[in-house]
C-alpha positions in Angstrom: 12.0 -30.4 12.5 14.0 -32.0 9.7 16.3 -29.8 7.7 14.5 -30.2 4.4 11.2 -29.0 6.0 13.1 -25.9 7.3 14.6 -25.4 3.8 11.2 -25.4 2.2 9.9 -23.0 4.8 12.8 -20.6 4.2 12.4 -21.0 0.4 8.7 -20.1 0.7 9.4 -17.0 2.8 12.2 -16.0 0.3 9.8 -16.4 -2.6 6.9 -14.5 -1.1 8.7 -11.8 0.9 12.2 -11.2 -0.5 11.3 -7.9 -2.2 9.2 -6.6 0.6 12.0 -7.3 3.1 14.7 -5.7 0.9 12.6 -2.7 0.3 12.0 -2.2 4.0 15.7 -2.8 5.0 17.0 -0.4 2.3 14.4 2.3 2.8 16.2 4.1 5.6 19.8 4.3 4.3 19.1 3.7 0.6 21.8 1.1 0.5 20.2 -1.8 -1.5 23.4 -3.9 -1.6 23.9 -3.9 2.2 20.2 -4.7 2.6 20.6 -7.7 0.4 23.7 -8.8 2.2 22.0 -8.5 5.6 19.0 -10.4 4.4 21.2 -13.1 3.0 23.0 -13.5 6.3 19.6 -13.6 8.1 18.5 -16.5 5.8 21.7 -18.3 6.6 21.0 -17.8 10.3 17.5 -19.1 9.9 18.8 -22.3 8.3 21.0 -22.9 11.4 18.4 -21.9 14.0 15.0 -23.0 12.8 15.9 -26.8 12.7 16.6 -26.5 16.5 14.0 -23.9 17.6 11.4 -24.5 15.0 10.1 -22.1 12.3 8.8 -19.0 14.1 5.2 -17.9 14.0 6.2 -14.8 12.0 9.2 -15.8 9.8 9.2 -12.4 8.1 9.6 -10.5 11.3 12.2 -13.0 12.5 14.3 -12.4 9.3 13.8 -8.7 9.4 15.0 -8.5 13.0 18.0 -10.7 12.3 18.9 -8.6 9.2 18.6 -5.4 11.1 21.0 -6.6 13.8 23.5 -7.5 11.0 23.1 -3.9 9.6 23.9 -2.6 13.1 27.1 -4.7 13.1 28.0 -3.4 9.7 27.3 0.2 10.8 29.6 -0.3 13.8 32.4 -1.5 11.5 32.1 1.0 8.7 30.9 4.4 10.0 32.5 7.1 12.0 31.8 7.1 15.7 29.2 9.9 15.8 27.4 9.0 12.6 27.5 5.3 13.5 26.0 6.0 16.9 23.1 7.9 15.4 22.5 5.4 12.7 22.7 2.5 15.1 20.3 4.2 17.5 17.7 4.7 14.7 18.0 1.0 13.7 17.7 -0.1 17.3 14.5 2.0 17.7 13.2 0.3 14.6 13.8 -3.2 15.9 11.9 -2.3 19.1 9.0 -0.9 17.0 9.0 -4.1 14.9 8.8 -6.2 18.1 5.7 -4.4 19.1 4.0 -4.7 15.7 5.3 -7.9 14.1 2.2 -8.4 11.9 2.5 -5.0 10.2 5.7 -4.7 8.2 5.1 -1.8 5.8 5.2 -2.7 2.1 7.7 -0.3 0.4 8.2 -2.3 -2.8 6.5 0.2 -5.0 8.7 3.0 -3.5 11.8 0.9 -4.1 10.8 0.2 -7.7 10.4 3.9 -8.5 13.8 4.6 -6.8 15.4 2.0 -9.1 13.7 3.8 -12.1 15.1 7.2 -11.0 16.7 9.4 -13.8 20.1 9.2 -12.0 20.2 5.4 -12.8 21.3 4.4 -16.3 18.2 3.8 -18.3 19.3 0.3 -19.6 19.7 -1.0 -16.0 16.6 0.3 -14.4 14.3 -2.6 -15.2 17.0 -5.3 -14.4 17.6 -3.5 -11.1 14.0 -3.7 -10.1 13.9 -7.4 -11.0 16.8 -8.2 -8.8 15.8 -6.1 -5.8 12.1 -6.9 -5.8 12.1 -10.5 -6.9 15.6 -11.6 -6.0 16.4 -12.8 -9.6 20.1 -13.5 -10.3 22.2 -11.5 -12.8 22.2 -14.7 -14.9 18.4 -14.9 -14.9 18.1 -11.3 -15.8 20.8 -11.4 -18.5 18.9 -14.2 -20.3 15.8 -12.0 -20.5 17.7 -9.0 -21.8 19.9 -10.9 -24.2 23.2 -9.6 -22.7 26.2 -11.4 -21.0 25.7 -12.2 -17.3 29.0 -10.6 -16.3 28.1 -7.4 -18.0 24.7 -7.4 -16.3 26.2 -8.1 -12.9 28.6 -5.2 -13.2 25.8 -2.8 -14.2 23.6 -3.9 -11.3 26.4 -3.3 -8.8 27.1 0.2 -10.1 23.4 1.0 -10.0 23.0 0.0 -6.4 26.0 2.2 -5.5 24.4 5.0 -7.4 21.2 4.8 -5.3 23.2 4.9 -2.1 25.7 7.6 -3.1 23.1 9.9 -4.7 20.7 9.5 -1.8 17.8 8.7 -4.1 14.7 8.7 -2.0 12.4 5.7 -1.7 9.0 7.2 -2.6 6.3 7.1 -5.3 7.1 10.2 -7.5 4.8 13.1 -8.1 2.6 13.0 -11.2 5.0 15.2 -13.3 7.9 12.7 -12.6 6.0 9.6 -13.5 6.3 9.5 -17.3 10.1 9.0 -17.2 10.0 6.3 -14.5 6.8 4.4 -15.3 8.2 2.5 -18.3 10.9 0.8 -16.3 8.5 -0.2 -13.5 6.0 -1.7 -16.0 8.8 -3.5 -17.9 10.1 -5.1 -14.7 6.7 -6.3 -13.6 6.0 -7.8 -17.0 9.5 -9.4 -17.2 8.8 -11.0 -13.9 5.4 -12.3 -15.2 6.9 -13.7 -18.4 9.6 -15.5 -16.4 6.8 -17.3 -14.6 4.7 -17.7 -17.7 7.4 -19.5 -19.7 8.6 -21.8 -17.0 5.4 -23.8 -16.6 7.1 -26.8 -14.9 8.3 -24.9 -11.8 5.9 -25.0 -8.9 7.0 -21.6 -7.8 6.1 -20.0 -11.1 2.4 -19.4 -10.6 3.3 -17.5 -7.4 5.8 -15.4 -9.3 3.3 -14.7 -12.0 0.5 -13.9 -9.4 2.9 -11.6 -7.6 3.5 -9.7 -10.9 -0.2 -9.4 -11.5 -0.6 -8.1 -7.9 2.0 -5.5 -8.6 0.3 -4.6 -11.8 -3.0 -4.1 -10.0 -1.2 -1.9 -7.5 0.2 0.3 -10.2 -3.2 0.6 -11.9 -4.9 1.5 -8.6 -2.2 4.2 -8.1 -2.3 5.5 -11.6 -5.9 5.0 -12.8 -5.5 7.4 -15.8 -2.4 5.7 -17.2 -3.4 3.6 -20.2 -0.1 1.7 -20.5 -0.4 0.4 -16.9 -3.9 -0.9 -17.8 -2.6 -2.3 -21.1 0.1 -4.3 -19.2 -2.3 -5.6 -16.6 -4.7 -6.6 -19.4 -1.8 -8.4 -21.2 -1.0 -10.4 -18.1 -4.6 -11.3 -17.4 -5.2 -12.5 -21.0 -2.3 -15.0 -20.8 -3.0 -16.0 -17.2 -6.5 -16.9 -18.4 -4.9 -19.7 -20.4 -2.9 -21.2 -17.5 -5.0 -24.3 -17.0 -5.1 -25.1 -20.7 -1.3 -25.2 -21.1 -1.1 -28.9 -20.0 -3.3 -31.9 -20.7 -4.6 -34.4 -18.2 -1.2 -36.1 -18.2 0.7 -32.9 -17.5 2.1 -32.6 -21.0 2.8 -29.0 -22.2 0.5 -27.8 -24.9 1.3 -24.8 -27.2 -1.4 -22.1 -27.8 -2.7 -23.6 -31.1 -3.3 -27.0 -29.4 -5.1 -25.7 -26.3 -8.7 -26.4 -25.4 -10.2 -22.8 -25.4 -13.0 -24.1 -23.2 -10.5 -24.2 -20.4 -9.5 -20.6 -20.7 -10.7 -18.5 -17.7 -13.6 -16.4 -18.8 -13.6 -14.1 -15.8 -9.9 -13.1 -16.4 -10.6 -12.6 -20.1 -13.5 -10.3 -19.3 -11.3 -8.3 -16.9 -8.6 -8.0 -19.5 -11.1 -6.9 -22.2 -12.5 -4.2 -20.0 -9.0 -2.9 -19.1 -7.9 -2.9 -22.7 -11.1 -1.0 -23.7 -10.4 1.6 -21.0 -6.8 1.9 -22.2 -7.7 2.3 -25.8 -10.3 5.0 -25.2 -7.7 7.2 -23.3 -6.1 10.0 -25.1 -2.7 9.6 -26.9 -1.1 6.9 -29.0 -1.1 3.2 -28.0 2.0 2.0 -26.3 3.7 -1.4 -26.4 1.6 -3.1 -23.8 -1.7 -1.9 -25.3 -0.7 -3.4 -28.6 0.5 -6.7 -27.0 -2.7 -6.9 -25.1 -4.6 -6.3 -28.4 -2.7 -9.3 -29.9 -3.9 -11.5 -27.0 -7.4 -10.2 -27.5 -7.2 -11.3 -31.1 -6.3 -14.8 -29.9 -9.4 -14.8 -27.9 -11.3 -14.8 -31.1 -10.7 -18.6 -31.4 -12.6 -19.2 -28.2 -15.6 -17.3 -29.6 -15.6 -18.5 -33.3 -13.4 -21.6 -33.3 -11.1 -19.8 -35.9 -7.9 -18.0 -35.2 -7.6 -14.4 -36.4 -4.0 -14.5 -37.7 -4.3 -11.6 -40.1 -5.2 -9.3 -37.2 -2.3 -10.8 -35.2 0.2 -10.2 -38.0 -1.0 -6.6 -38.5 -0.6 -5.9 -34.8 2.9 -7.3 -34.8 3.7 -5.0 -37.7 2.6 -2.0 -35.6 4.5 -3.3 -32.6 7.7 -3.7 -34.6 7.4 -0.1 -35.8 7.3 0.9 -32.2 10.0 -1.3 -30.7 12.2 -2.7 -33.6 12.6 -5.8 -31.4 13.9 -9.1 -32.8 11.5 -10.9 -30.5 8.6 -9.2 -32.4 10.2 -10.4 -35.7 10.2 -13.9 -34.3 6.6 -13.8 -33.1 5.4 -12.2 -36.3 7.1 -15.0 -38.3 5.3 -17.6 -36.3 2.0 -15.9 -36.9 2.6 -15.4 -40.6 3.5 -19.1 -40.9 0.0 -19.9 -39.6 -1.5 -17.7 -42.3 0.8 -18.4 -45.3 2.7 -21.6 -44.4 6.0 -22.4 -42.8 8.2 -21.2 -45.7 6.8 -17.7 -45.3 7.6 -17.8 -41.6 11.1 -19.1 -42.3 11.7 -16.3 -44.8 11.0 -13.8 -42.1 13.2 -15.6 -39.6 16.1 -15.4 -42.0 16.5 -11.7 -41.0 17.5 -13.0 -37.6 20.3 -15.2 -38.9 23.6 -14.1 -37.4 21.9 -12.0 -34.7 24.0 -12.8 -31.6 21.1 -12.1 -29.3 19.3 -15.2 -30.7 22.1 -17.6 -30.1 20.9 -18.4 -26.6 17.3 -17.4 -27.0 15.3 -20.7 -26.6 12.0 -19.5 -28.2 13.9 -18.6 -31.4 15.4 -22.2 -31.8 12.1 -23.8 -30.8 10.1 -21.8 -33.3 12.7 -22.3 -36.0 12.8 -26.1 -35.4 9.0 -26.2 -35.5 8.8 -24.3 -38.8 11.6 -26.3 -40.4 9.8 -29.5 -39.3 6.5 -28.4 -40.9 8.4 -27.4 -44.1 9.9 -30.9 -44.3 13.6 -29.9 -43.7 14.3 -32.7 -41.3 18.0 -32.4 -40.7 17.8 -28.7 -40.0 14.7 -29.2 -37.8 16.5 -31.7 -35.7 19.5 -29.4 -35.3 17.4 -26.4 -34.3 15.2 -28.5 -31.9 18.3 -30.0 -30.3 19.6 -26.5 -29.6 16.2 -25.5 -28.2 16.1 -28.5 -25.9 19.6 -27.7 -24.6 18.5 -24.2 -23.7 15.3 -25.3 -22.0 15.2 -25.4 -18.2 11.5 -26.2 -17.9 10.8 -29.9 -17.7 7.4 -29.7 -19.3 8.6 -27.7 -22.3 11.6 -29.9 -22.7 9.4 -33.0 -22.8 7.3 -31.4 -25.5 10.3 -30.6 -27.6 11.7 -34.1 -27.1 8.5 -35.5 -28.3 9.0 -33.8 -31.6 12.5 -35.3 -32.1 11.7 -39.0 -32.6 9.5 -38.4 -35.6 12.2 -36.2 -37.1 14.9 -38.7 -36.5 12.6 -41.5 -37.9 12.0 -39.4 -41.0 15.7 -38.9 -41.4 16.5 -42.6 -41.1 14.0 -43.4 -43.8 15.7 -41.0 -46.3 
């Protein structure tokens, strides 16, 4: 087997099973960092071994066994003789059990997610920690999503993993009375994973990441059927997933929401989302962030039914959402929606409140939206400048192609002036 075929096989296993394997490896000793190290070494061993021996029938079990053996080696090096012998014996028993049941590796991801959301973990790092342990995202990936420097994020993640190990935080789904404090971080992590997939439409792996997030969302809803925010988040993901096939034309060109053919939107997913949102909204208590964001997506569905966008409802919902979150991203999205209702100058006036906000300096959607509105307003030079920044920040080839397609007309206009 050629090396690139092995590499693709290992990449597929990493993408599909990373979180499940880390959760399983870390469940016994609660040491997430050592589980990640052992799994990394197992993947390296796979890249050496599989080209010679072939990809095993059950790659997950092969990796898990290899990682467990590396944990044994680490235990022998790091633990006292008595404690080490006990620990090594337990791991050895586990390897034998796995060999007998290679098709049934328990899925402990949800338990790991709630461990990462434990009150002993600093609140601001709970969601990033889940993203890294379950989905294998790098500190750089996560820092971009949370608008903080990669070095700072990396240090926080290391400290959090040590905290789980040293505090002996158990891997289990918490009792109902413990859920309110932990559920928010779990939902935020699942949705952050989904949005990473949603925004990077040119990456073949992205649909799988997004589908994985939806699967986790369904799992949480099934576990907590009376929790409206969980249903709101699942509805939100299903609304946007319904538009997946409409985000590119026949030539593969990226299409923004306002240019999409609504006839291509997935009716069955929209129906599921509408039902979930209705259930969430009829529950007791105030609406949370995800319920409001799902309601915004429901308002966009209006165009599929009537042919006309319901921008006033979208702007009103963003007002409500800003009151709840105070997020600069909400300001940005509201500005874009207001521009559709009142023109680009109105949107640019709202965006002015974000000028000088350091969190926006490397936030691609801000520069793309600003360039788009400046272009519509006829401010050619400023539009080119903003779009150039957006292109530089874009990693997705499809989106980059779309932004590049906007530049020539701007440059042409400038040359004529």
